[in-house]
N, C-alpha and C positions, 0 to 999 in steps of 0.2 A: 579534605584538602584545603589548606589555608592559603589565602591570597597573600601575595608579596606586598608588604606594607611600604616598600620603597617607592617614593614619588615617581610617577612615570614622566618620561620626556620623549620627544621625537628626535631621532637621529637625522642628520642631514639627508641621508638616503630616503628616510621616511617622509621628510618634508617634500622632497622632490616627487616621491611616489604619490602622495595624497594632496598635491598642490591644488588640484581642482576642487577638492573638498575644503581646503583651508581658506580659500578666498570666498567661500559661501558664508554669509552671516549666520545661516541656520546651523552650520557645522563649526567652522573655524578651528582654532587650535584646541579650544576646550572640548568641542564635540569629538574631534579626532582622538583626543586622549581618552574620552569616554569609550570610544570604540576599541581602542587598544586595551583598555582595562576589562572589557566585557568578556563574558564566558557564555557561549551559546552551545546548546546541545541539540544535535540533529538526529532524530530517530529514523533510521533508514537511509541508505546511501544508494538510492535508486533513481527513479524518474524525477521525483520532487527534490530529493536530497541533492542531486547533481547541481542544478542551478542555484539552489540555496547556498550550498557550500562554496561554490565558485565565486558567487557575488559577495558573500560575507567575507571570504578570504581576501578578495580584491579590495573590499572596502576597509580592511584593516581591523576586523574584529580579532582581538588578541588571542583568544583561546577558542578553538572549535572542538567540541566533543562529537565523535561519530559512533553510532550504535548500529551494528549489523552483524550477521553471521553467515552471509551468503557468498557465493563466488560469482564472478562475471560470466555471463552466458551470451552467446551470439544474439539471442532474442532480446537482450537488454540494450543493445547498441543503438537502436534507432531512436532512443529517447534518453538514455542514461549517459549524458554527454561527458561526464567526468571520467568515464572509462573509454578505452580504445580497443581496437582489434587485438593488439598484442597482449591485452590484459585478460582475454578469455581464459577461464580456468583459474584465474588468480583471485585471491581474497579481495572482496570489494573494499574492505578497509585499507588494505595495503595499496591497492590501485588508487583510491581516492586520496590517501595521504601523500603519495608520490606526486600526484597531479597538483595538489594544493601547495606542496613544497616548491614546485617549479613556478607556480603562479605567484606565490608570495612567501618567501622563506622566513619572513618576520613573524608569521602566524604559528602559534603552537597548536599542533594537532594531537589530540588525545583519543586513541581508539579503544572502543569497548566491544570486544568480540563476544557477543552474548545475545540471547533472546530476551527481550525485555519482559519482565514478569512482576507479579505482585510482591515477590520476595526481594527484588533488587531495585525497583523503580525509585522509591523514595530516597534511598541512600545515594543512588546515582544522580538524581535531580538536584540534590542538596548542594552539589559542587558547581552548579551553573545558575546564571541569572535568568535565563529563559529557555524554553523548549520549543523546537520546531518539529511539528508532527509531519513526517513524510511517510507514514505507514499506509498500508493498503488493505487492512481488514478491520472489522468492527471490534473484536475483542481488544486489540491493541489501542484503538482510538479511545475506547472507554477507559482503558487502563491509563493512557497518557493523560486524559482529561482529569480523572480522579486524583492521580498522583500530583498533577499540577495544582489542583485546588487545595488538596491537603498540604502540599509542600509550599504553597504560596508562590508559584512560578507561572508567569504568563505562558499560554499555550498558543503558538502561532500555527493555525490549522490550515490544511489544504487537502483536497482530494480530487481525483480525476477519473473519468471513465469515457471512453470513446471520444466524443467531441466536446464533452462538457466538463467544466471544472468549478470548484468551490473554494472559497478562502474566507477566513475570519480570524479574529483574535479572541480567545476564550480565557477564562480563569484569572482575569485581573481582579483587583481588590473590589471594585464596585460593578464590574461587568458580569454578564451571564457566562455560564460554562456550556460545554457541548451538550450536557444532559438537559439544560434548560430548553434547548431547541429539539433535541432528540431524546426524550425520556426513556424510550424503549428501543432496542435494536430491531431491525427488520427480521422476519422469520428466516431461519437458516436457508441459504440457497436462493433466496428471492432476488438478491442483488448479485449479478455475476461479477467475478473478479476481472481485472484487466487481462489475465491469462485466458479467460473464457470469452470475454466480450470484446477485447481489443482496446487500443487507445491510440489516438493520433499522436505521432512521435513528438510534435512540437508542443502539444498541450501542456505537459508537465513543465516545459520551459516557461510558458506564460504564468501558470499558477505558482511555480516555484519562485519566479522573480517577484510576484506579489508578496509571497511569504518573506522573502529576503528584504523587500522594501519595508514591510511591517516590522520585522525584527530590528532593522536599523533605526526606524523612527522610535521604537520603544526604547532602544538604548540611548538615543540622543534626547528623547523627551520632547520631540517636535511634531508638529502637524496633527492631523485628525486621523486616528487609527481606526481599524475595523472593529474595535470593541463595540458590541451592540449592533453590529451590522454584518449581514451574511451576503457575501458577494458571489453571484452566479455568472459564469462565463459560458457562452455558447459559441464555439469556434466556427460552426457552420454558418451561423447568422452574423458572426462578428458583433456580438451584442453582450453588454454587461447589464445585469439586473441586480437590484439590491433589496434585501429583506431586512426589516427591523427585528432584532432579537432582544427581548427584555429579560432581565434577571427574574427567575421564577422564585418567589418567596417560599414555595413548597418544594423546591428542588431537593432531592435527597442528599446531594453532595454540597452544594453551595448555598442552600436556602437558609431561612432563619432558624430552622430546627433540623439540622442534618441528621440523617439516620445512617448514612454511609460515612463513617469516620476512619475507616481503615480499608486498605485495598482488599478486594474480594477475588473470587474465581471468575475471571471475565469470560472464559470460554463457556462456562456453565451459565453465566448471566445472558450470554448471547445465544444460548440454546444449542450449542454444538458439542457439549461434553457433559458427562461422559457417555450417556446413553444415546444422544442424538448424533454422535459422530458418524456412526455407520450410515444413518439415513442421509446425512448432509454431504458425506464425502465419498462413499463408495456404493453402498447398496442398502436395502432394507434388511432388518434383522433376519427375516425368514427367506431372503433371496440368496440362492447360491451364486457363487462367482465362478466363472470359467477363466482358466489361465490362457495365455497366448499360445503356449505349447499345446494345450488341448485343442484350441481352435485350429492350429496348424495341422494337427493330426486328422481332425474331422474334415478339413478342406482337402487334404491329400487323399482321403478315403472317398471323397465325393459323396459324403453323407447328405441326406436330405434335411436341411434345416435352413432357417432364415438368419442371415447376418445383417442386423439392422444398425445403421449408422444414424445417430441422432444429432450430429453436429450441424453447423450451418453450411449452406451451399458453397460459400467462399472457402471454407475449410476443406470441404470435399474436393475442391479444385486443386488444393495444395498437394494432398496425398490421400490415398484411400487403400483399404484392404480389398484385394480382388474378390469380386462376387458380392460385395456389400450393397445394400439398398438404402438410399438416403430418405429419411423422413425427419426433418428437424424437430427437436423436442417441443418447441412451441406449437408445431402443427400436429403433433401426435394425437391429442385428444379428438380432433376433428377428422382424423384419417385412420382411426382404428378399424374402420370397415375394410380397409385395404389389406388387413392382416388376417381376415377370416380364414380359418383352416390352417393357419401357420403357427400353431401353438409352440412348437419347438423352435426357439430362437435364442441367439446370443446378441446382446445389445452393446454397442460401444460408442464412446465419444473420444475426446482427446485424452483424458486422464482417468475417467471413471466416475466423475462427479455427476454430470448430466445424465449419463446412462443409468446411474443408480436411481435417479428420480424417474427415469423412463420405465425401469423395471418395476418400480413400486406402482406406477400408474397402470402398467400392463397387467400386473398380477391382480390389482383391484378390479380390472376389467375382465378377469377370467382367464388370462393367459398364464396359466400356472407354471409352465415350464420355461418362462422367460428368465434368462440369466445375464448377469452383468459381466462384461469382459474386464477383468482386473487390470488396472493400469492403462486401459484404453489403447489407442493407436500408438501412443508414445512407447508403451511396453512392447507392442508389436515391432516397432522400429528398432528398439534397443536389443531385443532378444531373437527376433525372427528375420526381419528384412531391413538391414541398415542402409540399403540403397535408397529408401524413401527419405524425403527431406523432413527434418523436424521443424516445428514452428512454435 
């Protein structure tokens, strides 16, 4: 996509809209024209993408690219403020574009309904000046990082979990990249997702505004950016901490002698594909799965077996399958003695991820008949008892 070579100017309406920018010496007319000419790509239109896109649009960034392939869900609404209740079930891209158009019709919104991959990332990034990472999983974070380094695009990074957030700027010419700080991903399943561990609704607002601020500073070329600094935010303590990050000369992507010069299979790099997928997402290779229909039949027949719930107590309070016994996954190793004589058991969590780990642990401890409930309590709600609330 070629940029329009026509000299930019501000309309009278834009002068009025951005007047508080224009009277700032750090921005002025020149800076506002830089914003108007800029092209920013946001990966993910969720918790982080919402404030990023709203503030970049309000600031007058001329072209915003949006990458997502999901639909708006009720569980999104407590933090993904670019979407509203009427948008539930709607494409996130359509919802976000409509909201941005209302906020600032002068901004061009380009939607990319796709899953970011090694095949499409470099071509996609080439059309933009910088990339804002609003993703929530490690394979995509490493993919975004490597594509930014190889493509020469700054990576405005952010991440959130429960009450804690992180922000930095990676992949600039002389600065470190994400791999300089995190050379290897954590083992699969070690770090829970927000869907598993939760997130304070306002947290992505704080971190997303930090990302938007860094993006605007990069476009304007003003201030001291987070290049070489890793900002940590603790909402419970209302405290910011900062870590220094140095460029690693031996980094395989941005180092002096890079060995990763093209995009790779990032799920495999993060240990979740192809052979580890079952262990990380549903069950071990040798562990059978039970369907919710089978569970319903066994419950109706009053068969003697243990229905073990390995979610957290606060999840158990939201909804539960009748007859289930709660032992959170983190407590399971120290409470195995409570299961003596209960070899026949079906284990479940919210979606099947944590219960898959529990089944692996149980089988290694000698409970050979432990089985994972495929799809977890969400499958139970969808196919057996829709009167229970989803979360």
